[in-house]
DRENDO-1510 file (C-alpha; in Angstrom, 1 decimal, always signed):
<recs>
REC; n; res; u; v; w
REC; 1; MET; +47.3; +46.2; -116.9 .
REC; 2; LYS; +44.9; +48.6; -115.2 .
REC; 3; PRO; +41.8; +49.6; -117.2 .
REC; 4; GLY; +43.0; +53.2; -117.7 .
REC; 5; ASP; +46.5; +52.1; -118.5 .
REC; 6; ALA; +45.9; +51.7; -122.2 .
REC; 7; LEU; +46.1; +55.4; -123.0 .
REC; 8; PHE; +49.4; +55.7; -121.0 .
REC; 9; GLN; +50.9; +52.7; -122.8 .
REC; 10; LEU; +49.9; +54.2; -126.2 .
REC; 11; ILE; +51.5; +57.5; -125.4 .
REC; 12; LYS; +54.7; +55.8; -124.1 .
REC; 13; SER; +54.9; +53.7; -127.3 .
REC; 14; MET; +54.9; +56.8; -129.6 .
REC; 15; SER; +58.2; +58.0; -131.0 .
REC; 16; GLN; +59.4; +61.6; -130.3 .
REC; 17; GLY; +58.4; +62.5; -133.9 .
REC; 18; GLU; +54.9; +61.1; -133.5 .
REC; 19; LYS; +54.5; +63.0; -130.2 .
REC; 20; ARG; +55.7; +66.3; -131.8 .
REC; 21; TYR; +53.3; +65.8; -134.8 .
REC; 22; PHE; +50.4; +65.2; -132.4 .
REC; 23; LYS; +51.2; +68.3; -130.3 .
REC; 24; LEU; +51.6; +70.5; -133.4 .
REC; 25; PHE; +48.7; +69.4; -135.6 .
REC; 26; THR; +46.0; +68.2; -133.1 .
REC; 27; PRO; +45.0; +71.8; -132.1 .
REC; 28; THR; +44.0; +72.4; -135.8 .
REC; 29; TYR; +41.4; +69.6; -135.6 .
REC; 30; LEU; +40.0; +70.7; -132.2 .
REC; 31; HIS; +38.1; +73.8; -131.4 .
REC; 32; GLY; +37.4; +75.7; -128.1 .
REC; 33; GLN; +38.7; +74.9; -124.7 .
REC; 34; ASP; +38.7; +71.2; -125.3 .
REC; 35; LYS; +42.0; +71.3; -127.1 .
REC; 36; HIS; +43.7; +72.6; -124.0 .
REC; 37; HIS; +42.4; +69.7; -121.9 .
REC; 38; TYR; +43.5; +67.1; -124.4 .
REC; 39; LEU; +47.0; +68.5; -124.7 .
REC; 40; THR; +47.3; +68.9; -120.9 .
REC; 41; LEU; +46.3; +65.3; -120.4 .
REC; 42; PHE; +48.7; +64.2; -123.1 .
REC; 43; ASN; +51.6; +66.1; -121.7 .
REC; 44; GLU; +50.9; +64.9; -118.1 .
REC; 45; LEU; +50.8; +61.3; -119.1 .
REC; 46; ASP; +53.9; +61.7; -121.3 .
REC; 47; LYS; +55.8; +63.1; -118.3 .
REC; 48; GLN; +54.9; +60.2; -116.0 .
REC; 49; THR; +57.2; +57.2; -115.6 .
REC; 50; GLU; +54.4; +55.1; -114.0 .
REC; 51; TYR; +50.7; +55.5; -114.6 .
REC; 52; ASP; +49.1; +57.6; -111.9 .
REC; 53; GLU; +45.6; +58.6; -112.7 .
REC; 54; GLN; +45.1; +60.7; -109.5 .
REC; 55; LYS; +48.0; +62.9; -110.6 .
REC; 56; ALA; +46.4; +63.4; -114.0 .
REC; 57; LYS; +43.1; +64.2; -112.4 .
REC; 58; LYS; +44.7; +66.8; -110.2 .
REC; 59; LYS; +46.2; +68.4; -113.2 .
REC; 60; LEU; +42.8; +68.7; -114.8 .
REC; 61; ALA; +40.9; +69.7; -111.7 .
REC; 62; GLY; +37.5; +71.1; -112.5 .
REC; 63; VAL; +37.1; +69.2; -115.8 .
REC; 64; LYS; +34.0; +67.0; -115.9 .
REC; 65; GLY; +34.0; +63.7; -117.7 .
REC; 66; PHE; +37.6; +62.6; -117.1 .
REC; 67; ALA; +36.9; +59.1; -118.4 .
REC; 68; SER; +35.4; +60.4; -121.7 .
REC; 69; LEU; +38.3; +62.8; -122.0 .
REC; 70; LYS; +40.7; +59.9; -121.8 .
REC; 71; ASN; +38.6; +57.9; -124.3 .
REC; 72; TYR; +38.5; +60.7; -126.8 .
REC; 73; LEU; +42.2; +61.3; -126.5 .
REC; 74; TYR; +42.9; +57.6; -127.0 .
REC; 75; ASN; +40.8; +57.6; -130.2 .
REC; 76; LEU; +42.4; +60.9; -131.4 .
REC; 77; ILE; +45.9; +59.4; -131.1 .
REC; 78; LEU; +44.8; +56.3; -133.0 .
REC; 79; ASP; +43.4; +58.5; -135.8 .
</recs>
């Protein structure tokens, strides 16, 4: 498993209901532009069949701190 693969595996292990719940209720906990970035990353990783970090980075071009974004999203899903 690649180092950044844990978030991808976590998203893939979620049921459709869990994914729906996350997409509906996460924006209420986040404020500002950040919520858009987290949901964009979540949706991009959910669409992928194999983990491709470069594709995800392209989708979030211009966002600084991609590694911290992934880390925060991982912890947000676990919460």
